[in-house]
N, C-alpha and C positions, 0 to 999 in steps of 0.2 A: 372507511374511513372517516371518524367524526371532524368536525369543522376545527374543533378544538386541537385535536392531534396534527391535523394538516397545518396550523398555524405555528404550532411548536416545531414542526419539520424544518418549515420554511424558515423559522427565527435562527434554528440550527445552524441551517446550510448558511443563511446570511452571516452569520457570526464567524463561520471557517472561511469564506469568499473574503470578509473584511481582512481577517489576520493575514491572509497571503497575500493581500494588496500592500499592506503597511510592512511587512516583512522584507518584500521583494527577494524570496528565497532563492536558493540556487540547487539545493540538496537535490540530486539524482536528475540535472538538466544536462544536456548536451554540452560538452566542455568546449568545442571548437567554434569560430565564426563564421562557417562557411557553410555549415550543413543545409542552411536555408528553411529550417523549422520558425519561422518568424511570422508566419500566418497563424493566428489561433484556431486551434483544432485538427491542424494538419499532421501531427505528429503526436503518436500516444501509445502507450503501453496499458494493455489490461491483464492484471493476474490476482491469483488467490494464493490460499494457504495449502491447497490440495494438489499443487502439481500443473496448474493451468496457467497458460501464458499466452498472450497473442499482441501483435504490434502492427502500426500501420504508420507508414512514414512517407507522406507525399511531398509535403516540404513545396519549397518556391520553385524548384527546378524540376519536379516530377518525383515519381517514386524512387525512393533510394534502397540499395541493397543490403535489408536489414534482418538479421534471423534471431529469433529468440527460442530457446529450450531450456527444458528443466535438466540440471546437471545433480551430481552426488553432493551432498550437503558439506560444509565444513565443520570440521570436529574442533569447537573452541570451549576451552574451558571455563570462558568467562561470561558465556550465555547462560545464564542459570536464573531460575526466579529468584524470588525473595526469601525462599526457604532452601535455596542451594540446589535446587533440582533442576537438570538440564531442559532448556528450552527446545519444543518443537522446530526444527528448521527445513525450511523448504528452499532450495536454492536454485538459482537460473543464471544462465547465460547469455548476454548479447553481443552480438558480433554485428558490426555495420560499418558500411562505407558511404557515406553522405556528402553530396558537391564536392569540393576542393580536398577537404581534410576530413580524416578518418572521424568516424561516430565515436565518442567516449563519454560514458556517464560520469558527472561529476561526484566525488567521494563525499560521503556523509553519512546520516543515520535519519529517519524518517519515522517520528512516532506517531501511533493512531490513539487519539484519547477515548475513552468510553464516555465520560459525564460532559465535560466541559474543555474549552482549551483557551490559554491566553489570547489577548487581542492580537498580539505581536508574535503569536506561536512558540514562542519560548517555552511552554510548559502546559502540561494538562492540569485541569481544575476540578473541584468537586469531591465526593466524600473519600476517593483514594488518592487525593492529592495529586502528586505527578507520576503517578504509575500509569503504564502503559498497558493497552490492550494487545497490540502488535507493535512490531518494529521493521522497516525495512532499511537494510544496509547495502549501500551502494560502494561498491570497490571497484577503481578502473585497474584494468590488468596488462595494460600497454597495445602498443599498435605492431603488429606483425610486418614482415618484410614486403607484403602485396598491399598496405596501406590499409589494411581493416583493423578497428579498433574494438578492443576486446573488454568487456564489465562483467562484474558479477553482483547479481542481487539476492541476499539472503534473507528471507523473510521469517522471522522470529515471531513465533505464538506461544501461548499457555491455554491450554482447553480448561484449566481447573481456575484462571481468572488472570486478574492484571499482574504486572510485575515491574519493578523499578528498571528503567534503563536509561543511560544519558543518551540524549538525542540532539540534532543540531536544529531541528524543527518539527512542529507537531501539527497534527489536523485532527477535526473531530470528525467521529462516525456517526451516520445518518440512517435511519432505515429502521424496521423491525428487529427486534433481537434474533440474533440465528441466521438473519440475511440481511445484515447490515454491510457497510462499507463506507469508502472515502474518494473523495476527488482532490485531487492535488496537481495544480500547474507550476512545474519548475521554469525558472527564468536561467537559461543559460547565458554564456557570452553574447555581447552583440545581438540582443534583444532575440536569442533564441528560446525556443518555447517546447515543453514536452508535457503533455496532460497525462497523469497516472489515474487510472481507474481501479481501486484496490477492494477487492471484495473480501473482506475479513473474516466473515464467518460462515463461509461456505461449508465448513464441515461441522455438523453438529457436535455442541459438547456433550459431555457424556451424562450430567444431568438434563439435559434434552431428551436423548436418547431414552433415559430411564422413563420421564414422563410419558413420551410416546409409546413403550411399551406398558405402561400400566393403564394409559387410555384403552390400547388395542384389546388388553386382557379384559378390562371391564366391558368393552362393546360386546367380546365374545361371551362373557357369563349373561349379559343382559338378552343376547339372542337366545341363550340355551334356557334362559326363564320363559323366554317366551313361546 
């Protein structure tokens, strides 16, 4: 990695952090004030668009009973790209009980920006304007009789490119193409914090697969020539 590329990466990451601090976002955060996720870095969820998700909820009062699993995606005709084609949707369920009150995520939509993001996180910027590369939709599903909160996460993506979608907050992707992602810290009620580690390009795009195939074919041809 060159020094110039390293500086660009740090600048992009700093710009994203500045946006989070100014906006004070609540999208995706725990919506109760007793879970105890008020120590930075103790509660986090890591997920990608390929069906992988994990979580760690240590919190102020110790580990909490939280499970995260992939579930069948919701069919929604409104989830389409700019050409009207259905978006790729990977869905997850979060079930948890933390502290005194049940864990339940704050509703909203989080957008991932390919090129740039406004300082307040209100929109994506760059050559594709406010188009998103991926969108996470958080939907609280209620609390059952045992006091466990249910929430749903729908991970929307389009392997063909960016798409227009209305979101509540946006963050900038960082890292090399096809291996990039984003970090987002949601601020819930009463200083609750939840870190999101989002891997947005864990699945190679069709163009990338084509280039890899051509490279392998060229390598095979060169070996035969030798």
